[in-house]
N, CA, C and O atoms as a DFTB+ gen file, in Angstrom:
392 C
 N C O
     1  1      -4.074      20.260     -31.521
     2  2      -4.096      20.548     -30.487
     3  2      -3.508      18.612     -29.745
     4  3      -3.496      17.428     -30.084
     5  1      -3.122      19.535     -28.578
     6  2      -2.326      17.635     -27.736
     7  2      -2.920      18.283     -26.269
     8  3      -2.751      19.249     -25.524
     9  1      -3.604      17.251     -26.381
    10  2      -4.038      16.947     -24.774
    11  2      -3.271      16.173     -23.573
    12  3      -3.388      14.967     -23.353
    13  1      -2.626      16.896     -22.983
    14  2      -1.510      15.399     -21.518
    15  2      -2.448      16.053     -20.577
    16  3      -3.420      16.796     -20.449
    17  1      -1.447      15.227     -19.928
    18  2      -1.444      15.685     -18.548
    19  2      -1.128      14.085     -17.214
    20  3      -0.375      13.125     -17.378
    21  1      -2.001      14.386     -16.071
    22  2      -1.395      13.085     -15.418
    23  2      -2.561      12.612     -14.855
    24  3      -3.612      13.251     -14.811
    25  1      -2.388      11.498     -14.423
    26  2      -3.518      10.400     -13.823
    27  2      -2.736       9.363     -12.372
    28  3      -1.705       8.704     -12.503
    29  1      -3.355       9.447     -11.392
    30  2      -3.192       8.893     -10.429
    31  2      -3.610       7.902      -9.811
    32  3      -4.254       8.243      -8.819
    33  1      -3.530       6.768      -9.957
    34  2      -4.134       5.158      -9.233
    35  2      -3.824       4.945      -8.026
    36  3      -2.748       5.394      -7.630
    37  1      -4.667       4.217      -7.133
    38  2      -4.040       3.688      -6.416
    39  2      -4.385       2.436      -6.020
    40  3      -5.529       2.023      -5.834
    41  1      -3.629       1.998      -5.928
    42  2      -4.036       0.215      -5.409
    43  2      -3.883      -0.559      -3.758
    44  3      -2.836      -0.186      -3.229
    45  1      -4.407      -1.183      -3.189
    46  2      -4.411      -1.771      -2.059
    47  2      -3.456      -3.121      -2.277
    48  3      -3.915      -4.078      -2.900
    49  1      -2.212      -3.146      -1.775
    50  2      -1.185      -4.369      -1.798
    51  2      -2.001      -5.525      -1.253
    52  3      -2.460      -6.499      -1.851
    53  1      -2.088      -5.108       0.310
    54  2      -1.816      -6.096       1.701
    55  2      -2.373      -5.187       2.876
    56  3      -2.048      -4.025       3.121
    57  1      -3.291      -5.989       3.548
    58  2      -3.757      -5.065       5.050
    59  2      -3.100      -6.096       5.666
    60  3      -3.212      -7.318       5.765
    61  1      -2.287      -5.111       6.097
    62  2      -1.283      -5.439       7.305
    63  2      -1.675      -4.614       9.119
    64  3      -1.924      -3.420       9.287
    65  1      -1.615      -5.693      10.232
    66  2      -1.797      -5.985      11.026
    67  2      -0.361      -5.256      11.831
    68  3       0.655      -5.939      11.957
    69  1      -0.419      -3.720      12.377
    70  2       0.816      -3.019      12.837
    71  2       0.279      -1.923      13.994
    72  3      -0.912      -1.697      14.206
    73  1       1.015      -1.506      14.457
    74  2       0.704      -0.582      15.812
    75  2       1.154       0.208      15.731
    76  3       2.372       0.377      15.785
    77  1       0.004       1.288      15.509
    78  2      -0.029       2.528      14.978
    79  2       1.053       3.291      16.351
    80  3       1.249       3.093      17.550
    81  1       1.443       4.044      15.491
    82  2       2.438       5.398      16.441
    83  2       1.908       6.207      17.130
    84  3       2.119       6.413      18.325
    85  1       0.929       6.907      16.204
    86  2      -0.134       7.780      17.132
    87  2      -0.778       7.206      18.596
    88  3      -0.446       7.283      19.779
    89  1      -1.840       6.617      17.870
    90  2      -3.312       5.759      18.956
    91  2      -2.125       4.502      19.842
    92  3      -2.399       4.196      21.002
    93  1      -1.436       4.162      19.465
    94  2      -1.224       2.946      20.345
    95  2      -1.427       1.775      19.683
    96  3      -0.635       0.833      19.679
    97  1      -2.478       1.819      19.122
    98  2      -3.173       0.404      19.299
    99  2      -2.930      -0.740      17.617
   100  3      -2.664      -0.318      16.491
   101  1      -3.075      -1.714      17.905
   102  2      -2.590      -2.792      17.014
   103  2      -3.491      -2.873      15.999
   104  3      -3.722      -4.054      16.256
   105  1      -4.176      -2.667      15.106
   106  2      -4.776      -2.170      13.904
   107  2      -4.990      -2.421      12.675
   108  3      -3.855      -2.216      12.244
   109  1      -5.518      -2.675      11.902
   110  2      -5.055      -3.221      10.112
   111  2      -4.843      -1.654       9.309
   112  3      -5.698      -0.783       9.154
   113  1      -3.449      -1.646       8.887
   114  2      -3.651      -1.073       8.450
   115  2      -3.400      -1.078       6.492
   116  3      -2.390      -1.737       6.247
   117  1      -3.891      -0.666       5.522
   118  2      -4.159      -1.445       4.524
   119  2      -2.417      -0.888       4.139
   120  3      -1.782      -0.355       5.049
   121  1      -1.954      -1.018       3.149
   122  2      -0.749      -0.667       2.311
   123  2      -1.127       0.212       1.057
   124  3      -1.774      -0.549       0.337
   125  1      -1.072       0.963       0.684
   126  2      -1.230       1.455      -0.623
   127  2      -0.389       1.892      -1.720
   128  3       0.657       2.292      -1.208
   129  1      -0.340       2.002      -2.901
   130  2       0.335       2.097      -4.017
   131  2      -0.392       2.955      -4.859
   132  3      -1.461       2.800      -5.449
   133  1       0.531       4.049      -4.787
   134  2      -0.314       5.219      -5.242
   135  2       1.179       5.223      -7.255
   136  3       2.398       5.384      -7.291
   137  1       0.408       5.032      -8.145
   138  2       1.293       5.527      -9.294
   139  2       0.337       6.328     -10.419
   140  3      -0.826       6.257     -10.816
   141  1       1.322       6.990     -10.645
   142  2       0.975       8.367     -10.778
   143  2       1.479       8.426     -12.634
   144  3       2.649       8.289     -12.991
   145  1       0.586       8.600     -13.372
   146  2       1.291       8.189     -15.040
   147  2       1.282       9.484     -16.026
   148  3       0.649      10.479     -15.671
   149  1       2.004       9.473     -17.304
   150  2       1.978      10.829     -18.073
   151  2       0.768       9.664     -18.912
   152  3       0.881       8.452     -19.093
   153  1      -0.768      10.944     -19.433
   154  2      -1.109      10.564     -20.564
   155  2      -1.212      11.034     -21.473
   156  3      -1.417      12.207     -21.161
   157  1      -1.226      10.933     -23.023
   158  2      -1.104      12.116     -24.110
   159  2      -3.045      11.028     -24.867
   160  3      -3.336       9.834     -24.926
   161  1      -3.495      11.789     -25.095
   162  2      -4.697      11.897     -25.101
   163  2      -5.997      11.044     -24.463
   164  3      -6.898      10.542     -25.135
   165  1      -5.876      11.007     -23.045
   166  2      -6.192      10.329     -21.656
   167  2      -6.549       8.595     -22.099
   168  3      -7.527       7.851     -22.026
   169  1      -4.637       8.469     -22.748
   170  2      -3.853       7.169     -22.276
   171  2      -2.380       7.612     -21.760
   172  3      -1.373       8.193     -22.164
   173  1      -3.045       6.784     -20.281
   174  2      -2.206       6.428     -20.087
   175  2      -0.744       5.504     -20.615
   176  3      -0.658       4.291     -20.803
   177  1       0.393       6.643     -20.774
   178  2       1.227       5.912     -21.042
   179  2       3.316       5.223     -19.969
   180  3       4.205       4.373     -19.992
   181  1       3.135       5.690     -19.710
   182  2       4.440       5.870     -18.421
   183  2       4.282       5.783     -17.243
   184  3       3.261       6.408     -16.953
   185  1       4.921       5.166     -16.033
   186  2       4.798       5.455     -14.999
   187  2       6.134       6.833     -14.566
   188  3       7.315       6.917     -14.903
   189  1       5.079       7.933     -13.517
   190  2       6.421       9.115     -13.615
   191  2       6.536       9.165     -11.727
   192  3       6.939      10.035     -10.955
   193  1       6.045       7.973     -11.548
   194  2       6.005       8.740     -10.047
   195  2       5.375       7.476      -9.224
   196  3       4.268       7.185      -9.676
   197  1       5.909       6.400      -7.809
   198  2       5.226       5.691      -7.294
   199  2       5.177       6.200      -5.838
   200  3       5.873       7.150      -5.478
   201  1       4.615       5.760      -5.285
   202  2       4.673       6.073      -4.053
   203  2       4.108       5.240      -2.831
   204  3       2.882       5.155      -2.913
   205  1       4.670       4.557      -1.648
   206  2       3.932       3.613      -0.692
   207  2       3.438       4.771      -0.121
   208  3       3.816       5.914      -0.375
   209  1       1.784       4.122       1.382
   210  2       1.763       4.537       2.361
   211  2       0.715       3.733       2.871
   212  3       0.017       2.944       2.234
   213  1       0.642       4.151       4.738
   214  2      -0.133       3.069       4.898
   215  2      -0.836       4.144       5.919
   216  3      -0.491       5.223       6.401
   217  1      -2.224       3.139       6.022
   218  2      -2.948       4.212       6.700
   219  2      -3.576       3.434       7.622
   220  3      -3.878       2.264       7.383
   221  1      -3.884       4.186       9.050
   222  2      -4.185       3.810      10.322
   223  2      -5.536       3.518      10.564
   224  3      -6.210       4.524      10.788
   225  1      -6.365       2.048      10.598
   226  2      -8.555       2.545      10.611
   227  2      -8.647       2.759      11.437
   228  3      -9.859       2.609      11.587
   229  1      -8.062       3.237      12.840
   230  2      -8.581       3.463      13.815
   231  2      -8.671       4.937      13.686
   232  3      -9.636       5.678      13.502
   233  1      -7.148       5.209      13.863
   234  2      -7.219       7.071      13.921
   235  2      -7.210       7.747      12.583
   236  3      -7.599       8.900      12.397
   237  1      -6.495       6.528      11.199
   238  2      -7.186       7.474      10.511
   239  2      -5.347       8.191      10.062
   240  3      -5.272       8.509       8.875
   241  1      -4.235       8.385      10.755
   242  2      -2.987       8.497      10.644
   243  2      -2.555       7.805       9.355
   244  3      -2.650       6.612       9.067
   245  1      -1.990       8.957       8.548
   246  2      -1.059       8.357       7.273
   247  2       0.113       8.422       7.135
   248  3       0.563       9.521       6.812
   249  1       1.142       7.178       7.342
   250  2       2.588       7.398       7.037
   251  2       2.769       6.780       5.187
   252  3       2.074       6.041       4.490
   253  1       4.106       7.568       4.938
   254  2       4.937       7.001       3.697
   255  2       5.694       5.802       4.235
   256  3       6.026       5.420       5.357
   257  1       5.826       5.386       3.072
   258  2       6.954       4.269       3.003
   259  2       7.597       3.987       1.912
   260  3       7.367       3.878       0.708
   261  1       8.936       3.844       3.039
   262  2       9.866       3.816       1.395
   263  2       9.619       2.604       0.794
   264  3       8.862       1.856       1.412
   265  1      10.227       2.078      -0.634
   266  2       9.542       1.430      -1.313
   267  2      10.506      -0.627      -1.427
   268  3      10.250      -1.691      -1.990
   269  1      11.735      -0.009      -0.378
   270  2      12.038      -1.109      -0.020
   271  2      11.630      -1.789       1.131
   272  3      12.109      -2.866       1.485
   273  1      10.314      -0.872       2.012
   274  2      10.573      -1.385       3.180
   275  2       9.067      -1.896       2.807
   276  3       8.624      -2.870       3.416
   277  1       8.170      -1.159       1.679
   278  2       6.681      -1.503       1.261
   279  2       7.168      -3.259       0.606
   280  3       6.377      -4.201       0.667
   281  1       8.433      -3.367       0.082
   282  2       8.556      -4.722      -0.691
   283  2       8.936      -5.549       0.960
   284  3       8.788      -6.764       1.091
   285  1       9.301      -4.882       1.810
   286  2       9.233      -5.909       2.922
   287  2       8.640      -6.311       3.756
   288  3       8.774      -7.312       4.459
   289  1       7.575      -5.137       3.707
   290  2       6.178      -5.481       4.792
   291  2       5.300      -6.676       3.537
   292  3       4.711      -7.673       3.955
   293  1       5.351      -6.423       2.418
   294  2       4.383      -7.316       1.470
   295  2       5.596      -8.955       1.341
   296  3       4.863      -9.940       1.254
   297  1       6.450      -9.187       1.327
   298  2       7.235     -10.505       1.511
   299  2       6.552     -10.900       2.693
   300  3       5.798     -11.867       2.581
   301  1       6.702     -10.129       4.253
   302  2       6.503     -10.412       4.923
   303  2       4.634     -11.232       4.933
   304  3       4.156     -12.308       5.291
   305  1       4.231     -10.244       4.457
   306  2       2.525     -10.149       4.563
   307  2       2.264     -12.044       3.321
   308  3       1.455     -12.969       3.391
   309  1       2.918     -11.877       2.804
   310  2       2.445     -13.265       1.844
   311  2       3.471     -14.481       2.038
   312  3       3.351     -15.507       1.368
   313  1       4.653     -14.284       3.146
   314  2       5.298     -15.494       3.803
   315  2       6.205     -16.163       3.457
   316  3       6.477     -17.299       3.847
   317  1       6.766     -15.504       2.677
   318  2       8.208     -16.015       1.296
   319  2       9.299     -14.846       1.241
   320  3       8.803     -13.782       0.870
   321  1      10.262     -14.808       1.439
   322  2      11.380     -13.965       1.179
   323  2      11.710     -13.826      -0.164
   324  3      12.566     -12.951      -0.293
   325  1      11.303     -14.450      -1.454
   326  2      11.846     -14.460      -2.381
   327  2      10.528     -14.220      -3.328
   328  3       9.368     -14.145      -2.920
   329  1      11.018     -14.108      -4.817
   330  2      10.026     -13.335      -6.066
   331  2       8.922     -12.933      -5.847
   332  3       8.395     -12.920      -4.735
   333  1       8.509     -12.616      -6.709
   334  2       7.439     -10.821      -7.255
   335  2       6.396     -10.822      -5.971
   336  3       5.965     -11.934      -5.669
   337  1       5.985      -9.799      -5.254
   338  2       4.818      -9.275      -4.440
   339  2       3.622      -9.404      -4.951
   340  3       3.316      -8.876      -6.020
   341  1       2.607     -10.306      -4.062
   342  2       1.555     -10.416      -4.921
   343  2       0.589      -9.692      -4.412
   344  3       0.725      -9.253      -3.270
   345  1      -0.592      -9.420      -5.167
   346  2      -1.755      -9.099      -4.370
   347  2      -2.300      -9.699      -3.339
   348  3      -2.886     -10.733      -3.659
   349  1      -2.336      -9.360      -1.867
   350  2      -2.540     -10.149      -0.788
   351  2      -2.971      -9.665       0.059
   352  3      -2.392      -8.690       0.537
   353  1      -4.602     -10.305       0.808
   354  2      -5.791      -9.432       1.310
   355  2      -5.186     -10.315       3.132
   356  3      -5.749     -11.409       3.168
   357  1      -4.757     -10.218       3.771
   358  2      -4.023     -10.694       4.900
   359  2      -5.687     -10.117       6.137
   360  3      -6.560      -9.250       6.154
   361  1      -5.220     -11.343       6.979
   362  2      -6.414     -10.425       8.213
   363  2      -5.921     -11.295       9.622
   364  3      -5.654     -12.494       9.541
   365  1      -5.836     -10.560      10.881
   366  2      -5.463     -11.393      11.612
   367  2      -5.897     -11.887      12.502
   368  3      -5.820     -11.056      13.407
   369  1      -6.538     -13.168      13.027
   370  2      -7.427     -13.787      14.002
   371  2      -7.130     -13.865      15.367
   372  3      -5.984     -14.185      15.682
   373  1      -7.867     -13.657      16.132
   374  2      -6.929     -13.900      17.484
   375  2      -7.715     -15.033      18.390
   376  3      -8.803     -15.606      18.453
   377  1      -6.697     -14.986      18.914
   378  2      -6.983     -16.369      19.311
   379  2      -7.936     -16.166      19.883
   380  3      -8.448     -15.074      20.132
   381  1      -8.545     -17.974      20.363
   382  2     -10.132     -18.342      21.368
   383  2     -10.048     -17.787      22.857
   384  3      -9.079     -18.161      23.518
   385  1     -10.960     -16.940      23.439
   386  2     -10.680     -17.159      25.054
   387  2     -11.269     -18.086      25.649
   388  3     -12.421     -18.460      25.431
   389  1     -10.335     -18.617      26.627
   390  2     -10.601     -20.093      27.531
   391  2     -10.662     -19.377      28.999
   392  3     -10.844     -20.056      30.010
């Protein structure tokens, strides 16, 4: 008997401050990467599908993001435009009130 299937793991690549298209608030949007892998005897072997998405922390709206756009957002979050994207948690601080 052969046991096979698929397993999906979700990673948070960065937390970006974006303007939500539904509620219009500039709030945090975590950039998620979901990787689905083929498994044989519960051992993940190779990736089958990769998806990127963001989710508004205020209203909960989830948007799919293309791979090229996700790479561009990661490069903007890292502050670099070359090299490999890294796992970054970025938060924006508001200026002090005067």
